[in-house]
C-alpha positions as CSV (number, residue, x, y, z in Angstrom):
1,M,76.3,22.3,30.5
2,V,78.8,25.2,29.7
3,Q,81.9,23.4,30.9
4,R,84.3,21.4,28.7
5,R,84.5,18.6,31.2
6,F,80.8,17.8,30.9
7,A,79.0,19.5,27.9
8,P,80.9,17.8,25.0
9,F,80.5,14.4,26.6
10,F,76.8,15.1,27.3
11,W,76.0,16.0,23.7
12,T,78.1,13.0,22.4
13,Q,76.1,10.5,24.4
14,F,72.9,12.4,23.6
15,L,73.4,12.2,19.8
16,G,74.5,8.6,20.0
17,A,71.3,7.5,21.9
18,A,69.2,9.6,19.5
19,N,70.8,8.0,16.5
20,D,70.4,4.5,17.9
21,N,66.8,4.8,18.4
22,L,66.0,6.8,15.3
23,F,67.6,4.0,13.2
24,K,66.1,1.1,15.1
25,F,62.5,2.6,15.2
26,A,62.6,3.7,11.5
27,L,63.7,0.2,10.5
28,T,61.0,-1.4,12.6
29,V,58.3,0.7,11.1
30,L,59.7,0.1,7.5
31,L,59.6,-3.7,8.1
32,T,56.2,-3.6,9.9
33,Y,54.3,-1.4,7.5
34,Q,56.1,-0.9,4.3
35,L,58.1,-3.9,3.4
36,H,56.4,-7.3,3.2
37,L,59.1,-10.0,3.5
38,S,58.4,-13.7,3.4
39,W,61.4,-14.5,5.5
40,L,60.6,-11.9,8.2
41,P,57.0,-11.5,9.2
42,P,56.0,-7.9,10.3
43,E,55.0,-9.0,13.9
44,Q,58.5,-10.4,14.4
45,A,60.5,-7.3,13.1
46,G,60.7,-5.6,16.5
47,V,61.8,-8.8,18.3
48,V,64.5,-9.5,15.7
49,I,65.9,-6.0,15.8
50,G,65.9,-5.9,19.6
51,A,67.7,-9.3,19.7
52,L,70.3,-8.3,17.2
53,F,71.0,-5.0,19.0
54,I,71.4,-6.7,22.5
55,T,73.6,-9.6,21.3
56,P,77.0,-7.6,21.4
57,F,76.1,-6.6,25.1
58,L,76.1,-10.2,26.0
59,L,79.2,-11.2,24.1
60,L,81.5,-8.2,24.2
61,S,80.7,-6.1,27.3
62,A,83.5,-7.7,29.4
63,T,86.0,-6.9,26.6
64,S,84.8,-3.4,26.2
65,G,85.1,-2.7,30.0
66,Q,88.7,-3.8,29.9
67,L,89.5,-1.5,27.0
68,A,87.9,1.4,28.9
69,D,90.1,0.8,31.9
70,K,93.3,0.2,29.8
71,Y,93.2,3.2,27.3
72,D,92.5,6.8,27.4
73,R,88.8,7.3,27.3
74,R,88.8,10.3,25.1
75,M,90.7,8.3,22.5
76,L,88.2,5.5,22.8
77,I,85.2,7.7,22.5
78,R,86.5,9.3,19.3
79,A,87.3,5.9,17.9
80,V,83.8,4.6,18.7
81,K,82.1,7.7,17.2
82,T,84.2,7.4,14.1
83,L,83.0,3.7,13.9
84,E,79.5,5.0,14.2
85,I,80.0,7.2,11.0
86,A,81.2,4.1,9.1
87,I,78.2,2.1,10.3
88,M,75.7,4.8,9.4
89,A,77.3,5.2,6.0
90,L,76.7,1.5,5.4
91,A,73.2,1.9,6.7
92,A,72.5,4.8,4.4
93,W,73.5,2.7,1.5
94,G,71.2,0.0,2.8
95,F,68.3,2.4,3.1
96,W,69.0,3.8,-0.3
97,R,69.1,0.4,-2.0
98,G,66.4,-1.1,0.2
99,S,68.7,-4.0,1.3
100,V,67.2,-5.4,4.5
101,P,70.1,-7.8,5.4
102,V,72.6,-4.9,5.3
103,L,70.2,-2.9,7.6
104,L,70.0,-5.8,10.0
105,A,73.8,-6.1,10.0
106,C,74.0,-2.5,10.9
107,V,71.7,-3.1,13.8
108,L,74.2,-5.6,15.1
109,L,77.1,-3.1,14.5
110,M,75.1,-0.3,16.3
111,G,74.7,-2.7,19.2
112,L,78.5,-3.1,19.1
113,H,78.9,0.6,19.1
114,S,76.7,1.0,22.1
115,T,78.5,-2.0,23.9
116,L,81.8,-0.2,23.4
117,F,80.5,3.1,24.6
118,G,78.5,1.9,27.7
119,P,81.4,1.3,30.1
120,I,83.2,4.5,29.0
121,K,80.0,6.4,29.6
122,Y,79.7,5.7,33.3
123,A,83.4,5.5,34.0
124,Y,84.0,9.0,32.5
125,L,81.8,10.9,34.9
126,P,83.7,10.2,38.2
127,Q,86.9,10.9,36.4
128,H,85.8,14.5,35.7
129,L,83.1,15.2,38.4
130,T,83.5,15.6,42.2
131,A,81.7,13.2,44.5
132,A,79.3,16.1,45.2
133,E,78.5,16.5,41.4
134,L,78.1,12.7,40.7
135,T,74.3,12.6,41.4
136,G,73.7,15.7,39.3
137,G,75.9,14.4,36.5
138,N,74.2,11.1,36.4
139,G,70.8,12.8,36.6
140,M,71.7,15.0,33.5
141,I,73.0,12.0,31.6
142,G,69.8,9.9,32.5
143,M,67.6,12.8,31.5
144,G,69.5,13.2,28.2
145,T,69.4,9.6,27.4
146,F,65.6,9.2,27.8
147,V,64.9,12.5,25.9
148,A,67.2,11.3,23.1
149,I,65.4,8.0,23.0
150,L,62.1,9.8,22.8
151,L,63.2,12.2,20.1
152,G,65.0,9.4,18.2
153,N,61.8,7.3,18.1
154,V,59.5,10.2,17.1
155,A,61.9,11.4,14.4
156,G,62.4,7.9,13.1
157,G,58.7,7.3,12.8
158,V,58.0,10.6,11.2
159,L,60.8,10.4,8.6
160,V,60.3,6.9,7.5
161,A,56.6,7.4,7.0
162,T,57.1,10.0,4.3
163,P,56.1,8.4,1.0
164,V,58.7,7.3,-1.5
165,V,61.7,9.2,0.1
166,G,61.1,8.3,3.8
167,P,64.0,5.7,3.9
168,R,66.4,8.1,2.2
169,Q,65.5,10.8,4.7
170,V,66.3,8.4,7.6
171,A,69.7,7.6,5.9
172,V,70.6,11.3,5.7
173,A,69.5,11.9,9.4
174,C,71.4,8.9,10.8
175,L,74.6,9.9,8.9
176,L,74.2,13.5,10.0
177,L,73.7,12.6,13.7
178,A,76.8,10.3,13.6
179,I,79.0,13.2,12.2
180,L,77.7,15.6,14.8
181,G,78.5,13.1,17.5
182,R,82.0,12.7,16.3
183,L,82.4,16.6,16.2
184,T,81.3,16.9,19.8
185,A,83.6,14.1,20.8
186,Q,86.5,16.1,19.4
187,A,86.0,18.6,22.3
188,I,86.0,16.0,25.1
189,P,89.0,16.7,27.5
190,P,91.7,14.0,28.1
191,S,90.7,11.1,30.2
192,P,93.8,9.2,31.1
193,A,93.7,5.4,31.4
194,T,93.1,4.2,35.0
195,D,95.0,0.8,34.5
196,P,97.2,1.2,31.5
197,G,99.1,-2.1,32.3
198,L,96.0,-4.2,32.3
199,P,96.4,-7.5,30.2
200,I,93.3,-8.0,28.1
201,N,91.4,-11.2,28.9
202,W,89.5,-12.0,25.7
203,N,87.3,-14.7,27.3
204,P,84.1,-12.8,28.0
205,V,82.7,-15.5,30.3
206,S,85.6,-15.7,32.7
207,E,86.2,-11.9,32.7
208,T,82.5,-11.2,33.4
209,W,82.7,-13.7,36.3
210,R,85.8,-12.1,37.7
211,N,84.3,-8.6,37.6
212,L,81.1,-9.8,39.3
213,K,83.3,-11.4,42.1
214,L,85.1,-8.2,42.5
215,A,81.9,-6.3,42.8
216,H,80.6,-8.8,45.3
217,Q,83.4,-7.8,47.7
218,Q,81.4,-4.6,48.3
219,L,77.9,-5.8,49.0
220,A,76.3,-2.4,48.4
221,V,77.9,-2.1,45.0
222,F,76.9,-5.7,44.0
223,R,73.3,-5.3,45.1
224,S,73.2,-1.9,43.3
225,L,74.2,-3.8,40.0
226,L,71.4,-6.2,40.6
227,G,69.1,-3.3,41.5
228,I,69.8,-1.5,38.3
229,S,69.4,-4.7,36.2
230,W,66.0,-5.1,37.9
231,L,65.0,-1.6,36.8
232,W,65.8,-2.6,33.2
233,F,63.5,-5.8,33.8
234,F,60.8,-3.6,35.1
235,G,61.1,-1.0,32.5
236,A,61.3,-3.5,29.6
237,V,57.8,-4.9,30.6
238,F,56.3,-1.4,30.0
239,L,58.3,-0.3,26.9
240,A,57.5,-3.5,25.1
241,G,53.9,-3.5,26.3
242,F,52.9,0.1,25.4
243,P,51.5,-0.7,21.9
244,V,49.3,-3.6,23.1
245,F,48.4,-1.6,26.2
246,A,47.2,1.3,24.2
247,K,45.3,-0.8,21.7
248,D,43.7,-3.5,24.0
249,A,43.4,-1.9,27.4
250,L,42.9,1.8,26.4
251,H,41.3,1.3,23.0
252,G,43.6,4.0,21.5
253,D,45.3,4.2,18.2
254,A,49.1,4.4,17.5
255,H,49.2,8.0,18.5
256,V,48.0,7.1,21.9
257,A,50.8,4.5,22.1
258,S,53.3,7.2,21.2
259,L,51.8,9.5,23.9
260,L,52.4,6.7,26.5
261,L,56.1,6.6,25.4
262,V,56.3,10.3,25.7
263,V,54.9,10.5,29.1
264,F,57.1,7.6,30.3
265,S,60.3,9.2,28.9
266,V,59.5,12.6,30.3
267,G,58.7,11.1,33.7
268,I,62.1,9.2,33.8
269,A,63.9,12.5,32.7
270,T,62.1,14.5,35.4
271,G,63.0,12.0,38.1
272,S,66.5,11.9,37.1
273,L,66.9,15.7,37.2
274,L,65.1,15.8,40.7
275,C,67.8,13.7,42.1
276,E,70.2,16.5,42.1
277,W,67.9,18.9,44.0
278,L,66.9,16.3,46.5
279,S,70.4,15.0,47.1
280,R,71.9,18.4,48.1
281,G,75.4,17.7,46.6
282,Q,76.0,14.1,47.7
283,V,75.2,10.6,46.6
284,E,71.8,10.2,48.3
285,I,70.9,6.6,48.2
286,G,68.1,7.2,50.6
287,L,66.1,8.1,47.3
288,V,66.2,4.6,46.2
289,P,63.6,3.1,48.6
290,L,61.4,6.1,47.9
291,G,61.7,5.5,44.1
292,A,61.0,1.7,44.5
293,L,58.0,2.4,46.6
294,G,56.7,4.9,44.1
295,M,57.2,2.4,41.2
296,S,55.0,-0.1,42.8
297,V,52.4,2.2,44.2
298,F,51.7,4.0,40.9
299,T,51.9,0.7,38.9
300,L,49.2,-0.8,41.1
301,D,47.1,2.4,40.9
302,L,47.5,2.2,37.1
303,Y,46.1,-1.2,37.2
304,A,43.1,0.1,39.3
305,A,42.6,3.1,37.1
306,V,42.4,0.9,33.9
307,T,40.2,-1.6,35.6
308,A,37.7,1.2,36.5
309,L,37.4,2.4,32.9
310,P,34.0,2.1,31.4
311,P,33.6,-0.5,28.6
312,M,34.5,0.8,25.2
313,T,34.3,-0.3,21.6
314,G,36.2,1.0,18.6
315,E,39.5,2.8,18.5
316,M,40.0,6.3,19.8
317,N,42.3,8.9,18.4
318,L,44.5,11.1,20.6
319,A,41.9,13.9,21.0
320,A,39.2,11.4,21.9
321,F,41.5,9.7,24.3
322,L,42.5,13.0,26.1
323,S,38.9,14.1,26.3
324,L,38.1,11.4,28.9
325,H,39.0,12.5,32.5
326,A,39.6,8.9,33.5
327,H,42.4,8.7,31.1
328,W,44.3,11.6,32.9
329,R,44.6,9.4,35.9
330,V,46.2,6.7,33.7
331,L,48.7,9.2,32.3
332,A,49.5,10.6,35.8
333,D,50.1,7.1,37.2
334,L,52.4,6.4,34.2
335,A,54.3,9.6,34.7
336,L,54.8,9.3,38.5
337,M,55.8,5.7,38.1
338,A,58.5,6.6,35.6
339,L,59.5,9.7,37.8
340,S,59.9,7.1,40.7
341,A,62.2,5.0,38.4
342,G,64.4,8.0,37.8
343,L,64.7,8.6,41.6
344,Y,65.6,4.8,41.9
345,S,68.2,4.5,39.2
346,V,70.4,7.7,39.4
347,P,71.7,7.2,43.0
348,M,72.4,3.6,42.3
349,Y,74.6,4.5,39.4
350,A,76.3,7.2,41.3
351,L,77.0,4.7,44.2
352,I,78.6,2.2,41.9
353,Q,80.9,5.0,40.4
354,L,81.8,6.3,43.9
355,R,82.6,3.0,45.5
356,T,84.1,0.9,42.8
357,P,87.9,0.9,42.7
358,V,89.0,3.3,40.0
359,T,91.1,0.8,38.2
360,H,88.1,-1.5,37.7
361,R,85.2,1.0,37.4
362,A,84.7,0.4,33.6
363,R,84.8,-3.3,33.9
364,I,82.2,-3.4,36.7
365,I,79.9,-1.2,34.5
366,A,80.5,-3.6,31.7
367,A,79.5,-6.5,33.9
368,N,76.4,-4.5,34.8
369,N,75.5,-4.1,31.1
370,I,75.6,-7.9,30.7
371,L,73.3,-8.2,33.7
372,N,71.0,-5.7,32.3
373,A,70.8,-7.5,29.0
374,L,70.1,-10.8,30.7
375,F,67.3,-9.4,32.9
376,M,65.8,-7.8,29.8
377,I,65.7,-11.1,28.1
378,V,64.1,-12.8,31.1
379,S,61.7,-9.9,31.2
380,A,60.6,-10.5,27.7
381,L,60.3,-14.2,28.2
382,A,58.2,-13.8,31.4
383,A,55.9,-11.2,29.9
384,G,55.4,-13.3,26.8
385,A,54.7,-16.4,28.9
386,M,52.0,-14.5,31.0
387,L,50.4,-13.2,27.8
388,A,50.4,-16.6,26.2
389,A,48.7,-18.0,29.3
390,G,45.8,-15.6,28.9
391,Y,46.7,-12.7,31.2
392,T,46.1,-9.2,29.9
393,V,48.9,-6.7,29.5
394,T,47.4,-4.7,32.4
395,Q,47.7,-7.7,34.6
396,V,51.3,-8.2,33.4
397,F,52.0,-4.6,34.5
398,A,50.4,-5.2,37.9
399,A,52.5,-8.4,38.4
400,A,55.6,-6.3,37.7
401,G,54.5,-3.9,40.4
402,L,53.9,-6.6,43.0
403,A,57.3,-8.3,42.0
404,N,58.9,-4.9,42.5
405,L,57.8,-4.8,46.1
406,A,59.3,-8.2,46.8
407,V,62.6,-7.4,45.0
408,G,62.8,-4.0,46.9
409,A,62.2,-5.5,50.3
410,Y,64.9,-8.2,49.5
411,I,67.5,-5.6,48.5
412,F,66.8,-3.2,51.3
413,L,66.9,-5.8,54.1
414,I,70.1,-7.4,53.0
415,V,71.7,-4.0,52.2
416,P,70.3,-2.0,55.2
417,E,72.3,1.1,54.2
418,Y,69.5,2.0,51.8
419,L,66.8,2.0,54.5
420,L,69.0,3.8,57.0
421,R,69.7,6.5,54.4
422,F,66.0,6.7,53.7
423,A,65.3,7.3,57.4
424,A,68.0,9.9,57.4
425,F,66.6,11.5,54.2
426,V,63.1,11.8,55.9
427,L,64.5,13.1,59.1
428,T,66.6,15.8,57.5
429,R,64.0,16.9,55.0
430,L,60.7,16.6,56.9
431,V,61.4,16.8,60.6
432,Y,64.4,19.1,60.7
433,R,66.1,21.6,58.3
434,F,69.5,20.0,58.4
435,R,72.7,22.0,57.7
436,V,76.2,20.6,57.4
437,E,79.3,22.6,57.7
438,G,82.8,21.2,57.0
439,A,81.6,18.0,55.3
440,H,85.0,18.0,53.4
441,H,86.8,17.1,56.6
442,V,85.3,13.6,56.4
443,P,87.9,11.5,54.6
444,A,86.7,10.3,51.2
445,E,88.5,6.9,51.7
446,G,90.4,5.0,54.4
447,P,89.6,4.5,58.0
448,A,88.7,7.3,60.4
449,V,87.0,7.8,63.8
450,L,84.2,10.4,64.0
451,V,83.6,11.9,67.4
452,C,80.4,13.8,68.3
453,N,78.5,15.0,71.2
454,H,75.3,13.2,72.1
455,V,72.2,15.2,72.2
456,S,69.3,13.0,71.1
457,Y,68.1,9.5,70.1
458,V,68.5,10.3,66.4
459,D,72.1,11.7,66.5
460,A,73.3,8.6,64.7
461,V,70.8,9.0,61.9
462,L,71.8,12.7,61.5
463,L,75.5,11.8,61.2
464,L,74.6,9.1,58.7
465,A,72.8,11.8,56.5
466,A,75.9,13.9,56.5
467,S,78.4,11.2,55.5
468,P,78.7,10.2,51.8
469,R,80.2,6.8,53.2
470,P,78.7,4.2,55.3
471,L,79.2,4.6,59.1
472,R,79.5,2.0,61.8
473,F,78.4,3.3,65.3
474,L,79.6,2.4,68.7
475,M,76.5,3.0,70.8
476,D,75.0,2.6,74.3
477,H,73.4,-0.8,74.4
478,R,70.2,0.6,75.9
479,L,69.4,2.4,72.7
480,F,68.9,-0.9,71.0
481,N,65.8,-1.5,73.1
482,M,63.9,1.3,71.6
483,P,61.1,0.6,69.2
484,V,61.8,1.4,65.5
485,L,65.1,3.2,66.2
486,G,66.6,0.1,67.9
487,W,65.6,-1.9,64.9
488,L,67.3,0.5,62.6
489,F,70.5,0.5,64.7
490,R,70.6,-3.3,64.6
491,L,69.9,-3.3,60.9
492,G,72.8,-0.9,60.4
493,K,75.0,-3.2,62.4
494,A,75.8,-0.6,65.1
495,I,78.0,-2.0,67.8
496,P,76.3,-2.0,71.3
497,V,78.6,-1.2,74.2
498,A,77.7,-1.8,77.9
499,P,79.6,-0.4,80.9
500,Q,82.6,-2.5,81.8
501,H,81.3,-2.9,85.4
502,E,78.0,-4.3,84.0
503,D,79.2,-6.7,81.3
504,P,83.0,-7.0,80.9
505,K,82.7,-9.5,78.0
506,A,80.4,-7.3,76.1
507,Y,82.5,-4.3,76.7
508,D,85.6,-6.0,75.3
509,A,83.7,-7.5,72.4
510,A,82.4,-4.0,71.4
511,F,85.9,-2.5,71.3
512,T,87.2,-5.5,69.4
513,A,84.5,-5.0,66.8
514,A,85.3,-1.3,66.6
515,R,88.9,-2.0,65.8
516,E,87.9,-4.4,63.1
517,V,85.9,-1.6,61.5
518,L,89.0,0.5,61.3
519,A,91.1,-2.4,60.1
520,E,88.7,-2.8,57.2
521,G,89.2,0.8,56.1
522,D,85.7,2.0,57.2
523,L,84.4,4.9,59.2
524,L,83.7,4.5,63.0
525,A,81.5,7.0,64.8
526,I,81.4,7.2,68.6
527,F,79.7,9.4,71.2
528,P,82.4,9.7,73.9
529,E,80.1,11.3,76.5
530,G,78.8,7.7,77.0
531,G,75.1,8.7,77.0
532,I,72.6,11.3,75.9
533,T,73.0,14.6,77.7
534,S,70.2,15.2,80.2
535,D,70.7,19.0,80.5
536,G,71.9,20.1,77.1
537,Q,75.5,20.6,78.2
538,L,78.6,18.9,76.8
539,H,79.7,16.3,79.4
540,P,83.2,15.1,79.9
541,F,84.6,12.5,77.4
542,K,85.3,9.0,78.7
543,G,88.4,7.1,77.8
544,G,87.0,4.6,75.3
545,I,88.4,6.5,72.3
546,M,91.9,5.8,73.7
547,K,91.2,2.1,74.1
548,I,90.3,2.1,70.4
549,L,93.3,4.1,69.3
550,A,95.8,2.3,71.7
551,E,95.8,-0.9,69.5
552,R,95.6,0.9,66.2
553,P,99.3,1.9,65.6
554,V,98.6,4.3,62.8
555,A,99.7,7.9,63.8
556,E,98.0,9.4,60.8
557,L,94.5,7.8,61.5
558,P,92.3,10.8,61.4
559,V,90.0,11.6,64.3
560,V,87.3,14.0,63.2
561,P,85.6,16.1,65.9
562,M,81.9,17.0,65.2
563,A,79.2,19.0,67.0
564,L,75.4,18.7,66.7
565,C,74.0,22.1,67.4
566,S,70.4,23.4,68.0
567,L,69.1,20.0,68.6
568,W,68.6,20.2,72.4
569,G,64.9,20.7,73.3
570,S,63.6,18.9,70.2
571,Y,61.3,15.9,70.3
572,F,64.1,13.4,70.2
573,S,66.2,15.0,73.0
574,R,65.5,14.7,76.7
575,I,63.6,17.2,78.7
576,E,64.0,18.4,82.3
577,D,62.7,15.1,83.9
578,G,65.0,13.0,81.6
579,R,62.2,11.8,79.3
580,A,62.3,12.1,75.6
581,M,59.8,11.7,72.7
582,V,56.8,12.7,74.9
583,R,55.7,16.0,73.3
584,P,55.9,15.7,69.5
585,L,55.4,19.4,68.6
586,R,57.6,20.6,71.5
587,R,59.5,22.9,69.1
588,G,57.3,22.5,66.0
589,L,58.5,21.0,62.8
590,R,61.3,21.8,60.4
591,N,63.6,23.3,63.1
592,Q,67.0,24.3,62.0
593,V,69.7,21.8,63.1
594,E,73.3,22.0,62.3
595,L,76.3,19.6,62.3
596,R,79.6,21.3,62.4
597,I,82.6,19.2,61.4
598,G,86.2,20.3,62.4
599,A,89.5,19.6,60.9
600,P,90.8,16.0,61.6
601,L,93.3,15.3,64.3
602,P,96.1,12.7,64.0
603,A,95.5,9.7,66.4
604,D,98.8,10.3,68.2
605,A,97.7,13.8,69.1
606,V,94.3,12.8,70.6
607,T,93.3,12.8,74.2
608,P,89.8,12.8,75.7
609,E,90.4,16.3,76.9
610,R,91.6,17.6,73.5
611,L,88.6,16.1,71.8
612,H,86.4,17.6,74.4
613,T,87.9,21.0,73.7
614,E,87.5,20.7,70.0
615,V,83.9,19.8,70.1
616,A,83.2,22.5,72.8
617,T,84.8,25.0,70.4
618,L,82.6,24.0,67.6
619,L,79.5,24.2,69.9
620,A,80.6,27.7,71.1
621,R,81.0,28.9,67.6
622,D,77.4,27.9,67.0
623,S,76.1,29.7,70.1
624,T,77.5,33.0,68.9
625,R,75.7,33.0,65.6
């Protein structure tokens, strides 16, 4: 927050989000409570404003994504913020003269402003932050956005409610925020174009389809796009339903509805910030299943809490609402559900930024914005249909919670990396205190072979926790027969290998699959001892690594030695009689475990003996600590 590469951008997007919501909410209140137009009923004002604002996302996101890849992003941000000043000047005139058509036109133009800024916003971060900073950066942006939304709504409602001069106060505030945003944008550092030769395809339909096809080439990225869009579907149900929920289910006044919005926004902001602390400097997508589960659990408990409320009549003010202890459970459920949504969304955004080709990053984000808009429209239609069919808003919330369970299960089973990283997250936070040294030696891109000693049945899960990239493992086929762990290994597409004398065909197929992993530019992890150590000592390395490298004529292919330390004697390692997992508290909980990663070796310098020496050196260095 004190560095030029982040702070000016943070405040620029913060002021833009605040201005969007101050303007929209003030106009909604104005049309709902103060102006009485024959051609725009008060109950339709919010729907019309929302539809106008979201229209540019559907029509122009594909074009804005191309512009963000083709041109310097600092130049684009400054141009967009200058446009915002012009729009707010026109809106100020509209507020001053009481011209509703002009104000509605400005809603459409502010939607255009946000459409142009959206792809730049999430493509800017990976250009100026390291991979280790992406989760924290996205968490700060997510926190800032929801705090800005909250403050914008509150300020808009307070200012426009002032008798006589309310609209003029809103006009001044919107124009002032736009000017401040342009001033902060002036301090943003250069952000060169990532694809300056890109020809612009002005057809939004074909361009969106092309970008979605590109994202689909990396399944984790594509499913993350859908996962983020689902979050907007889920969140839109609650944001749109808070006024009715406060009035009909909780029997509260407008201030209670505002409290619900405050709790929801603070929860999202808190969850977004927690991602940095929980991720420990990497993109930790293991938080996504945890967040998805929390979203459903606390939504369903919210339904149970409201159902258990005693019958009430009349309308409570904020003080009366807070005086009832049963309402605190409602607020806690809402806060924890929103916090879980923050844990769910931030790692997904960071994963998209990290794994999308740099030349297409803004266009992928633009395609995601279109999906978000479509999902929000479907969300509004689905919620409206349920309410029209006689369901209560609380039942609509519960239906969203149940649907979230189904969507989460679908995403996590077809992209098992999320579940694997969740298992790794639990193992390295609850069972062990896991420390990684030399993580920078794992290549950020391109193929590589990771070679590690084999101490326990969870070695693969620990290596997975240490790598920011997906890993494919070559593993002893007997490990796949274990309950739970075997299922996880199969889910993660680990490659089972049997001894050649037992099953020659399976042996050859395993090494063929291993070479295909490298050919696709991915990371392959192997345990060259051929099995889990039975005495805690490092055993001789077998020659399988040479079989993999022999048919891979790339001298510069990195082979990274790794050593798991202090794991011998734990629950998942073997004991003197060769058994494992027989004494759960053999060494207690939260034991310190380390993974030491050495400098990569070129493939043409590798022999089993050389690798054995490198791993033994890493282990010996640990034993002298």
